[in-house]
C-alpha positions in Angstrom: -9.7 -9.3 -13.0 -9.3 -6.7 -15.8 -6.9 -3.9 -15.1 -7.5 -0.7 -17.4 -4.7 1.8 -18.0 -6.9 4.5 -19.4 -10.6 5.3 -19.5 -12.5 3.6 -22.0 -14.2 5.9 -24.9 -17.2 3.8 -24.7 -18.4 1.3 -21.9 -18.8 -2.5 -22.7 -20.9 -3.0 -19.7 -22.3 -1.2 -16.9 -20.4 -1.2 -13.4 -21.0 -0.5 -9.8 -18.1 2.1 -9.2 -16.0 3.5 -6.2 -13.3 6.1 -6.5 -10.3 6.9 -4.5 -6.6 6.4 -4.0 -7.2 3.4 -1.7 -3.4 3.6 -0.2 -3.2 0.7 2.1 -6.2 -0.9 1.4 -7.1 -0.5 5.3 -10.2 -1.5 7.0 -12.1 1.4 6.0 -11.4 0.7 2.4 -12.4 -2.8 2.6 -15.9 -1.9 4.1 -16.4 0.1 0.7 -15.3 -2.6 -1.4 -17.6 -5.2 0.5 -20.6 -2.7 -0.2 -19.1 -2.3 -3.8 -18.9 -6.0 -4.6 -22.3 -6.7 -3.1 -23.9 -4.1 -5.0 -22.4 -5.4 -8.1 -23.7 -8.7 -7.3 -27.3 -7.6 -6.5 -27.6 -5.7 -9.8 -25.8 -8.4 -12.0 -23.0 -6.1 -13.1 -19.2 -5.6 -12.7 -17.6 -4.2 -9.6 -15.1 -1.5 -10.6 -12.5 0.6 -8.6 -11.0 3.8 -10.2 -7.8 4.8 -8.6 -4.9 7.2 -9.9 -1.2 6.8 -10.4 0.5 8.7 -9.3 -1.2 9.9 -6.1 -2.5 13.5 -7.1 -0.4 15.0 -4.1 2.8 13.3 -5.5 2.1 15.0 -8.8 1.5 18.5 -7.6 3.9 18.6 -4.6 6.2 15.6 -4.7 8.4 16.8 -2.0 5.3 17.2 0.5 3.5 14.1 -0.6 2.8 11.5 2.2 4.8 8.1 2.0 3.0 5.4 0.1 1.8 2.6 2.2 1.3 0.2 -1.2 2.7 0.3 -4.4 0.5 0.3 -7.4 1.1 -3.3 -8.0 0.8 -4.1 -4.3 -2.8 -2.4 -4.2 -3.9 -4.0 -7.6 -3.0 -7.4 -6.2 -5.0 -6.7 -3.0 -8.1 -5.5 -5.0 -7.6 -8.8 -6.9 -7.9 -10.8 -3.5 -10.9 -8.8 -2.4 -12.9 -9.8 -5.5 -13.1 -6.6 -7.6 -13.8 -7.3 -11.2 -12.2 -4.2 -12.7 -9.5 -1.6 -11.8 -9.3 1.5 -13.7 -6.0 3.2 -13.3 -6.3 6.6 -14.3 -2.7 8.3 -15.0 -2.9 11.5 -13.2 -1.0 14.2 -15.1 -1.7 17.8 -16.3 -4.3 16.7 -18.9 -6.2 14.7 -16.3 -6.0 17.2 -13.7 -7.6 19.9 -16.1 -10.8 17.5 -16.6 -13.8 19.7 -15.0 -15.9 18.1 -12.8 -19.0 18.0 -15.3 -16.7 16.5 -17.9 -15.4 13.9 -15.5 -19.0 12.6 -15.1 -20.1 12.8 -18.4 -16.9 11.4 -20.3 -15.8 9.1 -17.7 -18.4 7.9 -15.6 -21.2 7.7 -18.0 -19.8 7.2 -21.5 -16.7 5.4 -20.5 -18.0 3.5 -17.6 -21.5 3.3 -17.8 -21.9 3.7 -14.0 -25.1 2.4 -12.6 -24.0 2.7 -8.9 -21.2 5.0 -7.2 -20.1 4.8 -3.9 -17.6 7.6 -2.5 -16.3 8.4 0.7 -17.4 11.2 3.1 -14.7 13.7 2.1 -14.8 12.8 -1.7 -13.8 15.7 -4.2 -13.3 15.2 -7.9 -12.5 17.3 -11.1 -10.2 20.2 -11.8 -9.6 22.1 -8.7 -11.4 19.7 -6.8 -14.7 21.5 -7.7 -16.8 18.5 -7.6 -18.4 17.1 -4.2 -21.0 14.7 -3.4 -23.9 16.9 -3.9 -22.8 17.8 -7.6 -22.2 14.0 -8.0 -25.6 13.2 -6.8 -27.3 15.7 -8.8 -25.4 14.3 -12.0 -26.6 10.9 -11.0 -30.3 12.1 -11.1 -29.6 13.6 -14.5 -27.9 10.5 -15.9 -29.6 7.7 -14.0 -27.1 6.4 -11.8 -27.5 6.0 -7.8 -24.9 7.8 -5.7 -24.0 6.8 -2.0 -21.8 8.1 0.5 -19.6 5.9 3.0 -19.2 7.1 6.5 -15.7 6.5 8.0 -15.0 3.5 9.4 -13.4 3.1 13.2 -11.5 0.5 14.9 -11.0 0.5 18.4 -12.4 3.9 18.7 -10.1 5.4 16.1 -11.0 6.8 12.7 -9.4 4.5 10.3 -7.2 6.5 7.8 -4.1 6.3 5.7 -2.6 9.2 7.5 -3.3 7.5 11.1 -1.7 4.3 9.8 1.5 6.3 8.3 1.9 8.1 11.6 1.8 4.6 13.6 4.1 3.2 11.3 6.5 6.0 11.7 6.3 5.8 15.5 7.0 2.0 15.5 3.8 1.3 16.6 3.1 -1.8 14.2 0.5 -3.5 16.3 -1.6 -0.2 16.2 -1.0 0.0 12.4 -2.0 -3.5 11.9 -5.3 -2.9 13.9 -6.3 -0.2 11.2 -4.8 -2.1 8.2 -6.6 -5.4 9.3 -3.1 -7.2 8.4 0.5 -6.7 9.2 2.2 -4.0 7.3 4.4 -5.3 4.5 6.6 -4.5 1.5 6.6 -6.7 -1.8 9.3 -6.5 -4.0 11.8 -8.5 -5.9 15.3 -9.8 -4.6 18.0 -7.7 -6.6 21.9 -7.5 -6.4 23.2 -5.4 -3.5 26.8 -4.7 -2.5 27.3 -7.9 -0.6 28.1 -6.2 2.6 25.9 -8.3 4.7 27.6 -11.4 3.5 31.1 -9.9 4.3 29.9 -9.0 7.7 28.7 -12.6 8.3 25.0 -11.8 8.0 23.9 -12.6 4.4 20.9 -10.5 3.4 18.3 -10.4 0.6 18.1 -6.9 -0.9 14.4 -6.4 -1.6 13.6 -3.5 -4.1 11.1 -1.2 -3.1 8.9 0.6 -5.4 9.1 4.1 -3.8 12.3 5.7 -1.9 10.0 7.2 1.0 8.8 4.2 3.2 6.5 5.2 6.0 8.8 3.4 8.6 12.5 3.0 9.3 14.6 1.1 11.5 15.6 -2.6 12.6 12.6 -5.3 12.5 11.6 -8.8 13.3 9.7 -9.8 10.2 8.4 -12.9 8.3 8.9 -13.5 4.8 6.3 -15.0 2.3 7.2 -16.2 -1.2 9.8 -18.8 -0.6 8.2 -21.5 1.3 4.5 -22.4 1.9 5.0 -21.2 5.4 6.3 -17.7 6.4 10.2 -17.6 7.2 11.3 -15.8 10.2 13.9 -13.0 9.7 15.4 -9.6 10.9 15.2 -6.8 8.5 16.9 -3.4 8.1 15.0 -0.6 6.4 17.1 2.5 6.2 20.0 4.3 4.6 22.7 2.5 6.5 24.6 5.6 7.9 27.5 3.6 9.1 28.4 2.6 5.4 27.1 5.5 3.4 27.0 9.3 4.1 24.0 9.7 1.8 21.9 7.0 0.3 18.5 5.9 -0.8 16.5 3.7 1.7 17.4 0.0 1.4 15.4 -2.9 2.5 17.8 -5.7 3.5 16.4 -9.1 5.1 18.6 -11.6 7.0 16.9 -14.9 7.2 17.7 -17.4 9.9 19.7 -20.5 8.9 19.1 -20.0 5.2 21.6 -20.6 2.4 19.3 -20.9 -0.9 19.7 -18.7 -3.8 16.5 -16.5 -4.1 18.0 -13.9 -6.4 14.9 -12.4 -8.4 12.3 -13.9 -6.5 9.4 -11.8 -5.3 9.1 -11.7 -1.7 6.4 -10.3 0.8 8.1 -8.8 3.9 5.7 -8.6 6.9 6.8 -6.0 9.7 6.0 -7.7 13.1 8.0 -5.7 16.0 10.3 -2.9 15.8 13.6 -3.6 17.4 15.2 -0.3 17.4 16.1 2.8 15.5 18.6 2.8 12.8 22.1 4.2 14.1 25.6 5.2 12.9 28.3 3.4 14.2 32.0 4.3 14.5 33.4 1.2 12.8 32.3 -2.3 11.1 33.1 -4.3 14.1 30.7 -2.3 16.5 28.3 -2.6 13.4 28.7 -6.4 13.5 28.1 -6.7 17.2 24.8 -4.5 16.8 23.7 -6.8 14.0 24.4 -9.8 16.3 22.2 -8.5 18.8 19.4 -7.6 16.5 19.2 -11.2 15.3 19.3 -12.6 18.8 16.5 -10.1 19.9 14.5 -11.1 16.5 14.9 -14.7 17.4 13.5 -14.0 20.9 10.7 -12.3 19.7 9.6 -15.4 17.5 10.3 -17.9 20.5 8.1 -15.7 22.6 5.4 -15.6 19.8 5.5 -19.1 19.1 5.2 -19.8 22.8 2.1 -17.8 23.2 0.5 -19.5 20.2 
């Protein structure tokens, strides 16, 4: 898969294109990508996804922007597994935000990408001040010779699939409900980095997994499994939070305690899948009380895995 970091001045081949943030790559996104890749195969052209970094809402109002479900790297890797040929990552800055709708079509879609087939969502807007909409894009397609289609929303179990709903379910601890809309367990991928070794001093050594963003969509203590160490997922318990017992103010940290595990995995890139929320993060009066709580978390996570394995 080819990843482009800026729109080409001139296209080297025609594409079938879809445009969006695609945060989370949920079931609705996957339905769009299925149509995209099929359209590209039918026409003998490349499939292309245009996305943005940062998210436009992060650029304009970083304090009010929603939590990310996927980092850019996670998004690109998911697009690769879904068979997309090209990803255009447009850097969203003041210059990009000032591009008018007509210029966006002519400079990027027509000259830069040679789009022959374009699929957008039912709430699609584009161009400076979000002035462009589906009707404008369809008229431009008639002028420049590309086909424009609109994708209706996708529902799962009677619920409209959206990144917003997934964030709400994760924040509420409803990991099963989030998984239903994502089509997979929610996960965080990151490299193991140096921590303060507090877990080891307390008797529960942890892998400190570096997150790409400091505003995760969920917080608390979780039963998780970990990919990237062995061929099979390894069971673990994870804490994702600010550790109020040991720090007054701190950024969220993802710490993972793997059961009966002693290997050095420093610098390895891991995928942590969140399977069951055990409890909210709490502030304890002292370290002995914290140690007792961690021991209960470990036992409750192990009970979860024993129950799951018995059901399977």
